[in-house]
C-alpha positions in Angstrom: -91.1 -56.2 114.3 -88.6 -58.4 114.3 -88.4 -61.7 112.0 -86.1 -64.6 114.1 -85.0 -67.7 112.6 -88.0 -69.4 112.2 -90.4 -66.9 110.7 -87.1 -66.4 107.9 -87.6 -70.2 108.0 -91.1 -70.1 106.8 -90.9 -67.2 105.0 -88.3 -69.5 102.5 -91.0 -72.2 102.1 -93.7 -70.3 101.4 -91.4 -68.7 98.4 -90.5 -72.5 97.3 -86.5 -71.5 98.2 -84.5 -73.8 99.3 -82.2 -71.9 102.3 -80.0 -74.3 104.0 -80.4 -74.5 108.0 -77.1 -72.2 108.1 -77.9 -69.7 106.1 -81.4 -69.2 107.8 -79.6 -66.4 110.8 -78.5 -64.1 107.7 -81.7 -64.8 105.9 -83.4 -63.3 109.0 -81.2 -60.5 109.4 -81.1 -59.6 106.1 -85.5 -59.4 106.1 -85.0 -57.2 109.3 -82.8 -54.5 107.4 -85.3 -54.9 105.2 -88.3 -53.8 107.7 -86.1 -51.4 109.0 -85.8 -49.5 105.3 -89.1 -49.5 105.5 -90.1 -48.3 108.9 -87.6 -45.2 107.8 -89.7 -44.7 104.7 -92.8 -44.5 106.6 -91.5 -41.6 108.7 -91.5 -39.5 105.7 -93.9 -36.8 105.8 -95.9 -37.0 102.5 -98.6 -35.0 103.5 -99.3 -32.6 99.6 -97.6 -34.9 98.0 -99.2 -36.2 94.8 -98.9 -39.8 94.1 -96.9 -40.2 90.7 -96.5 -43.1 88.4 -93.0 -41.8 86.8 -90.4 -39.8 87.8 -90.7 -37.5 84.7 -93.5 -36.1 84.0 -94.2 -37.0 80.1 -96.9 -38.1 78.6 -97.0 -41.1 75.9 -97.4 -40.3 72.3 -101.1 -40.9 71.1 -101.8 -41.9 67.3 -104.9 -42.8 65.7 -106.1 -46.4 65.9 -106.6 -47.0 62.0 -105.6 -49.9 60.5 -103.2 -49.3 57.8 -102.1 -53.1 56.5 -105.1 -55.0 56.7 -107.3 -57.4 54.4 -104.3 -59.6 53.8 -105.0 -62.7 55.7 -103.1 -65.7 53.3 -99.9 -63.6 53.8 -100.6 -63.8 57.5 -101.6 -67.3 57.8 -98.4 -68.2 55.6 -96.3 -67.6 58.9 -98.6 -69.9 60.7 -97.2 -73.4 61.5 -100.8 -74.5 61.4 -103.9 -72.9 59.9 -107.5 -74.0 59.1 -110.4 -72.9 57.3 -108.8 -69.2 57.0 -107.7 -69.1 60.9 -104.6 -70.4 63.1 -105.1 -74.1 64.2 -104.0 -74.2 67.6 -103.9 -77.2 70.0 -106.5 -77.8 72.6 -105.2 -76.7 76.2 -108.6 -77.4 77.9 -109.1 -80.9 79.6 
């Protein structure tokens, strides 16, 4: 697949990126370089390779989900810029 100047202009417009007319050929060339790299990745044999979420095989530390310092709503609501009837008061955002 090859990206030409018009396609690069269209991609820039869709991404809402202002690109000067004289910079479009360089942008198209950059897109083509990226696509070439992706095509190289498609040539790699990954049969038998399990998907992974990280390069290091670590498990996250887990802890019990328990309340340790609850039952102090007055102290918490002191930090609120506006509170009413024991709740945080926020401006209405739905019209």
